[in-house]
Structure formats: C-alpha cells, structure tokens
DRENVEXVO-600815 format. One record per residue: x, y, z of N, C-alpha, C in turn. Coordinates in nm, 4 decimals, padded with zeros to 6 digits. Each point is the difference from the previous one (the first is absolute). Layout:
residues N
      n_u      n_v      n_w     ca_u     ca_v     ca_w      c_u      c_v      c_w
        X        Y        Z        X        Y        Z        X        Y        Z
...
end
This chain:
residues 223
      n_u      n_v      n_w     ca_u     ca_v     ca_w      c_u      c_v      c_w
  06.9417 -04.8748 -17.0278 -00.0380 -00.0319 -00.1218  00.0463  00.0607 -00.0909
  00.0274 -00.0269 -00.1064  00.1276  00.0243 -00.0849 -00.0929  00.0869 -00.1661
  00.0575  00.0124 -00.0838 -00.0857  00.0521 -00.1391 -00.0801 -00.0518 -00.0205
 -00.0661  00.1046 -00.0655 -00.1976 -00.0145 -00.0323  00.0022  00.0430 -00.1545
 -00.0759 -00.1084 -00.0492 -00.0315 -00.0065 -00.1204 -00.1722  00.0043 -00.0462
  00.0099  00.0474 -00.1042 -00.1729 -00.0258 -00.0644 -00.0673 -00.0905 -00.1091
 -00.0640 -00.0626 -00.0338  00.0325 -00.0365 -00.0667 -00.1251  00.0412 -00.1439
  00.0209 -00.0223 -00.1191 -00.0212  00.1001 -00.0577 -00.0703 -00.0315 -00.1271
 -00.1416 -00.0018  00.0728 -00.1031 -00.1263 -00.0152 -00.0894  00.1625  00.0309
 -00.1288 -00.0391 -00.1088 -00.1315  00.1458  00.0029 -00.0528 -00.0393  00.0883
 -00.0169  00.2003  00.0629 -00.1103 -00.0084  00.0684 -00.1282 -00.0188 -00.0557
 -00.0715 -00.1491  00.1205 -00.1102 -00.0782 -00.0335 -00.1750  00.0344  00.0251
 -00.0713 -00.0356 -00.0244 -00.1698  00.0111  00.0585  00.0303 -00.1364  00.0889
 -00.0537  00.0064  00.1055 -00.1027 -00.0409  00.0632 -00.1058 -00.0040  00.0598
 -00.0972 -00.1129  00.0817 -00.1678 -00.0242  00.0409  00.0744  00.1679  00.0512
 -00.1791 -00.0093 -00.0254 -00.0802  00.1618  00.0998  00.0621  00.1018 -00.0551
  00.0248  00.0135 -00.1420  00.0813  00.1165 -00.1156  00.1186  00.1044  00.0879
  00.0543 -00.1390  00.1226  00.1128  00.0435  00.1008  00.1572  00.0200 -00.1684
  00.1080  00.1186 -00.0006  00.1157 -00.0585 -00.0800  00.0821  00.0329  00.0677
  00.1120 -00.0698  00.0462  00.1013 -00.0291  00.0145  00.1326 -00.0202 -00.0226
  00.1041  00.0566  00.0018  00.1290 -00.0421 -00.0354  00.0423 -00.1649  00.0387
  00.0406  00.0269 -00.1687  00.0479 -00.0923 -00.0032  00.0921 -00.1544  00.1249
 -00.0009 -00.0782 -00.0322  00.1452 -00.1206  00.1151  00.0987  00.0887  00.0845
  00.0725 -00.0284  00.0919  00.1061  00.0886  00.0261  00.0730 -00.0912  00.0064
  00.1093 -00.0327 -00.0619  00.1271 -00.0908  00.0316  00.0784  00.0800  00.1135
  00.0547 -00.0655  00.1033  00.0641  00.0775  00.1025  00.1527 -00.1322 -00.0482
  00.1275  00.0462 -00.0019  00.1152 -00.0985  00.0493  00.0500  00.0273  00.1843
  00.0132 -00.0828  00.0054  00.0034  00.0476  00.1699  00.1558 -00.0522  00.0442
  00.0390 -00.0480 -00.1230  00.1329 -00.1126  00.0440  00.0479 -00.1081  00.0752
  00.0926  00.0160  00.0392 -00.0020 -00.1039  00.1931 -00.0771  00.1304  00.1210
 -00.1211 -00.1032  00.0499 -00.0468  00.0834  00.0827 -00.0529 -00.0741  00.1533
  00.0181  00.0393  00.1102 -00.0042 -00.1203  00.0890 -00.1801 -00.0957 -00.0014
 -00.0148 -00.0138  00.0533 -00.1292 -00.0633  00.0012 -00.1333  00.0582  00.0700
  00.0450  00.0111  00.1566 -00.0874  00.0618  00.0833 -00.0458  00.1038 -00.0166
  00.0906  00.1458 -00.0405 -00.0282  00.0759 -00.0737 -00.1132  00.0564 -00.1035
  00.0588 -00.1015 -00.1075 -00.0600 -00.0131 -00.1395 -00.1468 -00.0578  00.0599
 -00.0383 -00.0666  00.0883 -00.1230 -00.0979  00.0303 -00.0924  00.1242  00.0477
  00.0582  00.0300  00.0809 -00.0557  00.1860  00.0709 -00.0496  00.0779 -00.1176
  00.0546  00.0344 -00.0921 -00.0361  00.0566 -00.0984 -00.0695  00.0058 -00.0802
 -00.0261 -00.1540 -00.0393 -00.1282 -00.0286 -00.0337 -00.0947 -00.0219  00.0469
 -00.0613 -00.0378  00.1326 -00.0752  00.0631  00.0793 -00.1043  00.0916 -00.0085
  00.1391  00.0872  00.0443  00.0239  00.2010  00.0068 -00.1188  00.0308 -00.1874
  00.0443 -00.0448 -00.0740  00.0119  00.0245 -00.0986 -00.2037 -00.0331 -00.0841
  00.0540 -00.1255  00.0368 -00.1935 -00.0515 -00.0093 -00.0522  00.0401  00.1601
  00.0020  00.0469  00.1042 -00.1250  00.0280  00.0476  00.0497  00.1657 -00.0440
  00.0076  00.1059 -00.0465  00.0681  00.1540 -00.0081 -00.1385 -00.0375 -00.2063
  00.0384 -00.0900 -00.0889 -00.0664  00.0492 -00.1285 -00.1015  00.0309  00.0009
 -00.0789  00.0713 -00.0525 -00.0909  00.0466 -00.0955 -00.0368  00.0180 -00.1180
 -00.1349 -00.0336 -00.0220 -00.0729 -00.0500 -00.1249  00.0843 -00.0072 -00.1238
  00.0619  00.1475  00.0013  00.0654  00.0112 -00.1298  00.1622 -00.0321  00.0055
  00.0911 -00.0648  00.1214  00.0883 -00.0246 -00.0173  00.0513 -00.0912 -00.1317
  00.0661  00.0289 -00.0334  00.1037 -00.0650 -00.1286  00.0848 -00.1703  00.0937
 -00.0911 -00.0798 -00.0902  00.0846 -00.1381  00.1044  00.1806  00.0519 -00.0185
  00.0280 -00.0962  00.1195  00.1648  00.0044 -00.0627  00.0450 -00.1627  00.0486
  00.1543 -00.0047 -00.1056  00.0790 -00.1054 -00.0353  00.1188 -00.0269  00.1657
  00.0513 -00.0212  00.0258  00.1044  00.0245  00.0912  00.1336 -00.1232 -00.0599
  00.0725  00.0518 -00.0633  00.1091 -00.1494 -00.0901  00.1059  00.0587  00.1988
  00.0776 -00.1753  00.0093  00.0050  00.0529  00.1143  00.1627 -00.1171  00.0101
  00.0631 -00.0583  00.0940  00.0536 -00.1454  00.0568 -00.0191  00.0682  00.1697
  00.0109 -00.0997  00.0642  00.0275 -00.0210  00.1683  00.1521  00.0062  00.0174
  00.0663  00.0446  00.0949  00.0467 -00.1290  00.0966 -00.0144 -00.0881  00.0511
  00.0548 -00.1080  00.0596 -00.0576 -00.1171  00.0412 -00.1207 -00.0223  00.0585
 -00.0711 -00.0388 -00.0304 -00.1867 -00.0489  00.1641 -00.0707 -00.0657 -00.0431
 -00.0007 -00.0362  00.1501 -00.1307 -00.0572 -00.0234 -00.1491 -00.0160 -00.0129
 -00.1262  00.0143 -00.0668 -00.0750  00.0860 -00.0045 -00.1526 -00.0902  00.0042
 -00.0492 -00.0267  00.0878 -00.1375 -00.0852  00.0740 -00.1389  00.0443  00.0016
 -00.0529 -00.0718 -00.0900 -00.1452  00.1060 -00.0737 -00.1064 -00.0340  00.1188
 -00.1025  00.0160  00.0634 -00.1263  00.0225  00.0533 -00.0940 -00.2049  00.0321
  00.0510 -00.0519 -00.1011  00.0460 -00.1496  00.0558  00.0689 -00.0666  00.0038
  00.0979  00.0636  00.0347  00.1718 -00.0662 -00.0106 -00.0229 -00.0806  00.1677
 -00.0193 -00.1217 -00.0299  00.0916 -00.0868  00.0871  00.0969 -00.0130  00.0861
  00.0045 -00.0033  00.1095  00.2136 -00.0035  00.0305  00.0270 -00.1297 -00.0233
 -00.0992 -00.1371 -00.0213  00.1304 -00.1078 -00.0534  00.0275  00.0189 -00.1322
  00.0109  00.0860 -00.0723  00.0670  00.0382 -00.1258  00.0781  00.0879 -00.0331
  00.0271  00.1263  00.1425  00.1098  00.0776  00.0052  00.1286 -00.0233 -00.0065
  00.0927  00.0480  00.0604  00.1404 -00.0622  00.0229  00.0551 -00.1101  00.0594
  00.1114 -00.0333 -00.0468  00.0177 -00.0988  00.1573  00.1319  00.0297  00.0484
  00.0184  00.1688  00.0467  00.1633  00.0477  00.0259 -00.0091  00.0811 -00.0931
  00.1244  00.0460  00.0558  00.0409  00.0936 -00.1381  00.0501  00.1716  00.0070
  00.0275  00.0864  00.0138 -00.0267  00.1358 -00.0005 -00.0497  00.0616 -00.0911
 -00.0900 -00.0357 -00.1008 -00.0336  00.0799 -00.0607 -00.1681  00.0385  00.0856
 -00.0501  00.1156 -00.0388 -00.0702  00.0972  00.1172 -00.1162 -00.0556 -00.0658
 -00.1446 -00.0051  00.0623 -00.1184 -00.0542 -00.0244 -00.1469  00.1027  00.0031
 -00.0262  00.0008 -00.0787 -00.1358  00.1155  00.0272 -00.1444 -00.0349 -00.0303
 -00.0689  00.0154  00.0636 -00.1039 -00.0492  00.0188 -00.1576  00.1219 -00.0726
  00.0092 -00.0290 -00.1382 -00.0702  00.1105 -00.0621 -00.1361 -00.0099  00.0025
 -00.0855  00.0584 -00.1041 -00.1219 -00.0119  00.0292 -00.0942 -00.0268 -00.2283
  00.1141 -00.0918  00.0503 -00.0634 -00.0225 -00.2059 -00.0058 -00.1510  00.0112
 -00.0588 -00.0565 -00.1143 -00.0825 -00.1308 -00.0139  00.1297 -00.1045 -00.0022
  00.0087 -00.1672  00.0483  00.1095 -00.0168 -00.0367  00.0830 -00.1092  00.1235
  00.0341 -00.0945 -00.0603  00.0556 -00.0222  00.1602  00.2242  00.1082 -00.0354
  00.0658 -00.0541  00.0639  00.1644  00.0691 -00.0049  00.0774 -00.0783 -00.1781
  00.0500  00.1229  00.0066  00.1562  00.0128 -00.0844  00.0477  00.1305  00.0283
  00.1516 -00.0404 -00.0414  00.1156  00.0760 -00.0243  00.0543  00.0999 -00.0397
  00.0191  00.0502 -00.0121 -00.0246  00.1432 -00.0940  00.2132  00.0653  00.0405
  00.1130  00.0343 -00.1231  00.1164 -00.0416  00.0085 -00.0086  00.1153 -00.1167
  00.1542  00.0666  00.0067  00.1037 -00.0145 -00.1393 -00.0296 -00.0180 -00.0983
 -00.0208  00.0438 -00.1410 -00.0116 -00.0732 -00.0868 -00.1303 -00.1033 -00.0357
 -00.1132  00.1021  00.0834 -00.1416 -00.0606 -00.0773 -00.0849  00.1623 -00.0529
 -00.0671 -00.0231 -00.1213 -00.0723  00.1066 -00.0135 -00.1850 -00.0335  00.0497
  00.0356  00.1472  00.1478 -00.1418  00.0088  00.0273 -00.1358  00.1422 -00.0853
 -00.0529 -00.0197 -00.0470 -00.0718  00.0501 -00.0346 -00.1318 -00.0252  00.0727
 -00.0051  00.1573  00.1290 -00.1302  00.0139  00.0554 -00.1063  00.0282 -00.0360
 -00.1713 -00.0363 -00.0035 -00.1115  00.0893 -00.1558 -00.0837  00.0564  00.1305
 -00.0138  00.1725  00.0056 -00.0427  00.0207  00.0308 -00.1203  00.0776 -00.0421
 -00.0997 -00.0530 -00.0150 -00.1027  00.0074 -00.1017 -00.1317 -00.0133  00.0527
 -00.0835  00.1441 -00.0616 -00.1231 -00.0453  00.0428 -00.1185 -00.0878 -00.0693
  00.0315 -00.1121  00.0417 -00.1022 -00.1297 -00.1046 -00.1460  00.0134  00.0134
 -00.0373  00.0733  00.0817 -00.1627  00.0814 -00.0540 -00.0012  00.0427 -00.0844
  00.0475  00.1678 -00.0754  00.0156  00.0826 -00.0269  00.0127 -00.0778 -00.1525
  00.1208 -00.0965  00.0082 -00.0045 -00.1213 -00.1177 -00.1100 -00.0861 -00.0358
 -00.0336 -00.0277  00.0865 -00.0982 -00.1156 -00.0463  00.0103 -00.1477  00.0062
  00.1916 -00.0072  00.1255  00.0922 -00.1312 -00.0213 -00.0450 -00.0545  00.1296
 -00.0401 -00.0948  00.0418 -00.0655 -00.0913  00.1255  00.1848 -00.0626  00.0593
  00.0107 -00.0121  00.1249  00.0865 -00.0124  00.0451  00.0667 -00.1684 -00.0864
 -00.0810 -00.0993 -00.0411  00.0338 -00.0727 -00.0620  00.0751  00.0083 -00.1880
 -00.0845  00.0985 -00.0087  00.0311  00.0654 -00.1773  00.1984  00.0645  00.0094
 -00.0242  00.0409  00.1595  00.1157  00.0646  00.0024  00.0881 -00.0520  00.0105
  00.0241 -00.1308  00.0576  00.0464 -00.0930 -00.0415  00.0208 -00.1132 -00.0726
 -00.0848  00.0115 -00.1195  00.0108 -00.0270 -00.1020  00.0981  00.0884 -00.0904
  00.0239  00.1053 -00.0008  00.0474  00.1116 -00.0745  00.1258  00.0170 -00.0090
  00.0125  00.0106  00.1538  00.1150 -00.0029  00.0835  00.1471 -00.1826 -00.0803
 -00.1237 -00.0941  00.0299  00.1159 -00.0947 -00.0297 -00.0142 -00.0072 -00.1253
 -00.0854  00.0654 -00.1115 -00.0099  00.0105 -00.1660  00.1632  00.0457  00.0221
  00.0095  00.0920  00.0029  00.1007  00.1457  00.0253  00.1002 -00.1083 -00.0177
  00.0374 -00.0443  00.0946  00.1089 -00.0608  00.0592  00.0940 -00.1100 -00.0885
 -00.1684 -00.1199 -00.0493  00.0088 -00.0455 -00.1133  00.0738  00.0005 -00.1315
 -00.0474  00.1294 -00.0282  00.0064  00.1125 -00.1530  00.1333 -00.0123 -00.0349
  00.0107  00.1217  00.1474  00.1999  00.0410 -00.0290  00.0433 -00.1509  00.0330
 -00.0149 -00.0987  00.0491  00.1504 -00.0925  00.0046 -00.0768 -00.0865 -00.1367
 -00.0930  00.0371 -00.0335 -00.0071 -00.0448 -00.1658  00.1282  00.0113 -00.0955
 -00.0535  00.1591 -00.0180  00.1401  00.0949 -00.0421  00.1074 -00.0242  00.0500
  00.0460 -00.0579  00.0805  00.1086 -00.0800  00.0168  00.0632 -00.0963 -00.0327
 -00.0788 -00.1046 -00.0981 -00.0631 -00.1527  00.0060  00.0117 -00.1077  00.0566
 -00.0449  00.0686  00.1039 -00.0293 -00.1184  00.1265 -00.1900 -00.0119  00.0213
  00.0124 -00.0761  00.0007 -00.2049 -00.1213  00.0058 -00.0135  00.0363  00.1542
 -00.1068  00.0879  00.0358  00.0047  00.0015  00.1258 -00.2468 -00.0432  00.0063
 -00.0092 -00.0460  00.1483 -00.1252 -00.0245  00.0125 -00.0077  00.0137  00.1057
 -00.1453  00.0161  00.0516 -00.0799  00.0602  00.0612 -00.0354 -00.1096  00.1017
 -00.0393 -00.0651  00.0820 -00.1094 -00.0489  00.0440 -00.0760  00.0152  00.0804
 -00.1755 -00.0477  00.0007 -00.0684  00.0795  00.0845 -00.0289 -00.0630  00.1458
  00.0613 -00.1296  00.0729  00.0005  00.0244  00.1441  00.1117  00.0777  00.0162
  00.0175  00.0953 -00.0945  00.2040  00.0076  00.1148  00.0845  00.1082 -00.0219
 -00.1115  00.1410 -00.0210  00.0146  00.0891 -00.0753  00.1884  00.0948 -00.0349
  00.0108  00.0146 -00.0661  00.1381 -00.0095 -00.0053  00.0444 -00.0493 -00.2114
  00.1349  00.0170 -00.0329  00.0319 -00.0984 -00.1103  00.0734 -00.0799  00.0174
  00.0264 -00.0521 -00.0758  00.1230 -00.1530 -00.0255  00.0871 -00.0044 -00.1313
  00.0419 -00.0071  00.0393  00.1005 -00.0744 -00.1091  00.1019 -00.1675  00.0097
 -00.0952 -00.0418 -00.0617 -00.0030 -00.1447  00.0300  00.0138 -00.1153  00.1713
 -00.1354  00.0433 -00.0052 -00.0372 -00.0606  00.1701  00.0426  00.0944  00.0974
  00.1412  00.0784 -00.0408  00.0423  00.1029  00.0942 -00.0436  00.1708  00.0108
  00.0196  00.0020  00.1624 -00.0844  00.1510 -00.0378  00.0751  00.1239  00.0066
 -00.0623  00.1091 -00.0395  00.1087  00.0602 -00.1079 -00.0507  00.1538 -00.0200
 -00.0457  00.0005  00.0397 -00.1105  00.1052  00.0568 -00.1061  00.0309  00.0846
 -00.0218  00.0802  00.1130 -00.0566 -00.0343  00.1647 -00.1306  00.1247 -00.0259
 -00.1351 -00.0060  00.0195 -00.0722  00.1595  00.0108 -00.0596 -00.0488  00.1178
 -00.0801  00.1192  00.0712 -00.0984  00.0262  00.1076  00.0032  00.1282 -00.0599
 -00.1733  00.0281  00.0518 -00.0561  00.1393  00.0490 -00.0763  00.0028  00.1223
 -00.0078  00.1566  00.0153 -00.0860  00.0484  00.1138 -00.0527  00.0887 -00.1014
 -00.1838 -00.0598  00.0852 -00.0986  00.1808 -00.0469 -00.0357  00.0482  00.0298
 -00.0261  00.1032  00.0762 -00.0803  00.0578  00.0575 -00.0618  00.1292 -00.0621
 -00.1046  00.0161  00.0085 -00.1321  00.0834 -00.0913  00.0238 -00.0314 -00.0933
  00.0095 -00.0917 -00.0879 -00.0060 -00.0331 -00.1083  00.1738 -00.0013 -00.0803
  00.0907  00.0799  00.0628  00.0854  00.0186 -00.0114  00.1318 -00.1038  00.0163
  00.0789 -00.0012 -00.0558  00.1177 -00.1586  00.0131  00.1274  00.0825  00.0092
  00.1340 -00.0764  00.0611  00.0979  00.0721  00.0276  00.0487 -00.1690 -00.0067
  00.1556 -00.0137  00.0527  00.0848 -00.1394 -00.0375 -00.0018 -00.0006 -00.1436
  00.0532 -00.1340 -00.0272  00.0069  00.0020 -00.1537  00.1072 -00.1435  00.0092
  00.0785 -00.0050 -00.1044  00.0540 -00.1353 -00.0283  00.1377  00.0517 -00.0366
  00.0543 -00.1481  00.0161  00.1324 -00.0072  00.0461  00.0740 -00.1024 -00.0788
  00.1060  00.0091 -00.1029  00.0157 -00.0414 -00.1116  00.1143 -00.0414  00.0754
  00.0880 -00.1155 -00.0041  00.1665 -00.0610 -00.0238  00.0132  00.0322 -00.0779
  00.1553  00.1014  00.0399  00.0774 -00.0145 -00.1766  00.1234 -00.0354  00.0367
  00.1000  00.0416  00.0477  00.1604 -00.0221  00.0665 -00.0180  00.0314  00.1707
 -00.0118 -00.1145  00.0901 -00.0134  00.0584  00.0721  00.0476 -00.1401  00.1011
  00.0205 -00.0222  00.1229  00.0686 -00.0693  00.0525 -00.1561 -00.0827  00.0147
 -00.0165 -00.1414  00.0262 -00.1119 -00.0889 -00.0188  00.0206 -00.0650  00.1445
  00.1018 -00.0180  00.0625 -00.0055 -00.0874  00.0578 -00.0953  00.0795  00.1902
  00.0067  00.0898  00.0349 -00.1500  00.0351  00.0684 -00.0571 -00.0333  00.0057
 -00.0685 -00.0549 -00.1165 -00.1400 -00.0992 -00.0603 -00.0130 -00.1143  00.0496
  00.1349 -00.0481  00.0434  00.0361 -00.1440  00.1035 -00.0771  00.0274  00.0886
  00.0557  00.0420  00.0697 -00.0562  00.0183  00.1175 -00.1710  00.0671  00.1021
 -00.0507  00.0063 -00.1062 -00.1456 -00.0230 -00.0242 -00.0983 -00.1167 -00.0639
 -00.1289  00.0226 -00.0118 -00.1130 -00.0782 -00.0090  00.0055  00.0773 -00.1605
 -00.0191  00.0593 -00.0825  00.0568  00.1876 -00.1296 -00.2030 -00.0476 -00.0291
 -00.0440  00.0838 -00.0044 -00.1348  00.0031  00.0732 -00.0772 -00.0229  00.0583
  00.0160 -00.1285  00.0508 -00.0385 -00.1175  00.1333 -00.0330 -00.0766 -00.1130
  00.1262  00.0113 -00.1158  00.0402 -00.1719 -00.0251  00.0705 -00.0648  00.0001
  00.0658 -00.1401  00.1044  00.0651 -00.0354  00.0126  00.0552 -00.1039 -00.0737
  00.1352  00.0367 -00.0116  00.1457 -00.0562 -00.1018 -00.1169  00.0238 -00.1356
 -00.0655  00.1924  00.0082  00.0035  00.0334 -00.1881  00.0804  00.0648 -00.0131
  00.1060 -00.0533 -00.1347  00.1083  00.0886 -00.0541  00.0113  00.1303 -00.0747
  00.0517  00.0811 -00.0275 -00.0076  00.0465 -00.0047  00.1412  00.0892 -00.1359
  00.0131  00.0477 -00.0955  00.0953  00.0584 -00.0813 -00.0345  00.1822 -00.0286
  00.0736  00.0158 -00.0407  00.0494  00.1395 -00.1164  00.0681 -00.0234 -00.1183
 -00.0768  00.0995 -00.0862  00.0475  00.0654 -00.1676  00.1893 -00.0089  00.0242
 -00.0002 -00.0110  00.0937  00.1823 -00.0307 -00.0425  00.0264 -00.1362 -00.0467
 -00.0985 -00.0768  00.0792  00.0168 -00.1552 -00.0449 -00.0519 -00.0669 -00.0995
 -00.0430  00.1242 -00.0371 -00.0933 -00.0242 -00.1369  00.0380  00.0420 -00.1197
  00.1663  00.0292 -00.0292  00.0673  00.1023 -00.0368 -00.0433  00.1219 -00.0498
 -00.0837  00.0489  00.0632 -00.0267  00.1852 -00.0366  00.1871  00.0786  00.1022
  00.0205  00.0551 -00.0845  00.0568  00.1222  00.0376 -00.0265  00.1531  00.0711
 -00.1240  00.0422  00.0245 -00.0410  00.1240 -00.0113  00.0332 -00.0076  00.1416
  00.0345  00.1036  00.1111  00.0133  00.0354  00.1639 -00.1619  00.0053 -00.0124
  00.0469  00.0616  00.1336 -00.1726 -00.0670  00.1058 -00.0572  00.2059 -00.0363
  00.0483  00.0237  00.0114 -00.0020  00.1594 -00.0889 -00.0610  00.0521 -00.0856
  00.0185 -00.1047 -00.0764 -00.0311  00.0007 -00.2105 -00.1479 -00.1055  00.0126
  00.0083 -00.1469  00.0890 -00.1606 -00.0046  00.0071 -00.0953  00.0000  00.0542
  00.0582  00.0592  00.1183 -00.1124  00.1127  00.0557 -00.0283  00.1090 -00.0828
  00.0209  00.0622 -00.0279  00.0059  00.1176 -00.1620 -00.1334 -00.0428 -00.0650
  00.0481 -00.1263 -00.1209 -00.0951 -00.0996 -00.0397 -00.1597 -00.0139  00.0720
  00.0352 -00.0196  00.1063 -00.0786 -00.1057  00.0355 -00.1391  00.1387  00.0566
  00.0342  00.0769  00.0700 -00.0296  00.1501  00.0114 -00.0295  00.0324 -00.1280
  00.0222  00.0839 -00.1058 -00.1144  00.0006 -00.1296 -00.0561 -00.1668 -00.0299
  00.0053 -00.1179  00.0405 -00.0623 -00.0178 -00.0643 -00.1557 -00.0581  00.0414
  00.0683  00.0379  00.1289 -00.1564  00.0319  00.1422 -00.0612  00.1374 -00.0428
  00.0234  00.1372 -00.0083 -00.0339  00.0512 -00.0782 -00.1104  00.0233 -00.1027
  00.0105 -00.1083 -00.0868  00.0469  00.0226 -00.1391 -00.1094 -00.1200  00.0083
 -00.0832 -00.0751  00.0533 -00.0660 -00.0616  00.0367 -00.1304  00.0539  00.1124
  00.0882  00.0624  00.0551 -00.2001  00.0429  00.1182 -00.0308  00.1500 -00.0904
  00.1254  00.0637 -00.0502 -00.1098  00.1026 -00.1390 -00.0909 -00.0569 -00.0680
  00.0672 -00.1523 -00.0301 -00.0998 -00.0305 -00.1450 -00.2155 -00.0082  00.1073
  00.0598 -00.0037  00.0946 -00.1431 -00.0044  00.0785 -00.1573  00.0809 -00.0167
end
C-alpha cells in the first residue's frame, strides 16, 4: 500500500448515538489483487461499531475475478491473465492498469443502507462523475453497473458480512479492453464494453478514481 489520505468531511452523528470519524479515502496506487482482497476481508472482520468507513482507490495489474455465482462457460478461453475466484456477487470481469477501482468498506447497518441501496448509490456516483465530464450514462435494472450508449463502462459487485460491505466498483478509464473479449463480461455473452477515454475524457485513472471516491463519500455521508 502506498500513500494514505483522509477526506475532509466532518465528524457526523449516526444511529444509536455513536459518533464516528468521516469516511477515510486511501490512495493505494497500483496494487496486486490478492493481497488487497485479503486486506479487505481482514478489515471487515476486525472492524467494530465505531470503525470509520473507508474507500480504497487503486488500480490492479491484469487479473480476471469471478464472483460466487461465476459459471465456467463465461470464463476466459485461454490466455495468461490469472483468474481469481472471490466472494463478491456477480460473474466474471477484468481488471487492469488504466481502470479506476474504488473499494467501498462501509458499515451498511450503521448507515441505514440496504445492499440494493448501496449498489444504487455507487451507480449514481459513477453517473454523476461522468456527467461532470460531459458523458451521459445510465443504469440497468436487470444488470448492475453503468452503461454509455449500450456499452458497459463500470462494473460493480459487493460482499456483505455482519452488516458491512466490501469490494466495490471498477470504472474503465484508459486501458487495454482486449482482455474483455476473452470472457462474457459480467456473464453476458457479447456485451460491449467502453471507457471514458473513448468518450473524450482526458482525466487519468488516478484522477477519475479520486473524483469517484469523493462523490461516493459525499453520498454516503448524506445518509
């Protein structure tokens, strides 16, 4: 893990009279997937009622990740990119440099959020960040994520343990999209994928990840 930053949000009251620090945003740079995944699980297992929520902003080296519902027919057909089976929801997706990832380690019960509510909040944050760059995006009821002109630009999946979530969202910014062609992205054969650079956005993955984390933090703290 590289540098650490705290967001500037104020201390807020929450349910049952507990007070917590504001959401912490950590910028981890290019981080290997497996150690990061293990760190998310440890954080969630060890957190207590007053542990501040955290958002981790990062990129991963090339890796496919398959969720608990992942089916073999959607997995890569050859290639050297590693495949990791993990405990989030959903099917298979690809992560690589140039993709902005925000992992959301959030106490949903304390925030009064349902899983569906957290998914909608993350989708809304992506849509708002893209709108700020002049890109019109939308969500789909039947397929979580964010889409531009019918192509998927952001994939998301969560895992909830003891009322707290981890995993999060991956926004395609300026990356090699070719590895998506070796899988059925999110379990949908032939699903088109796109990225912000293809829509004229010049901001880097680091910049887009930071913007997205700040927007997610703002929406969480409005709850």
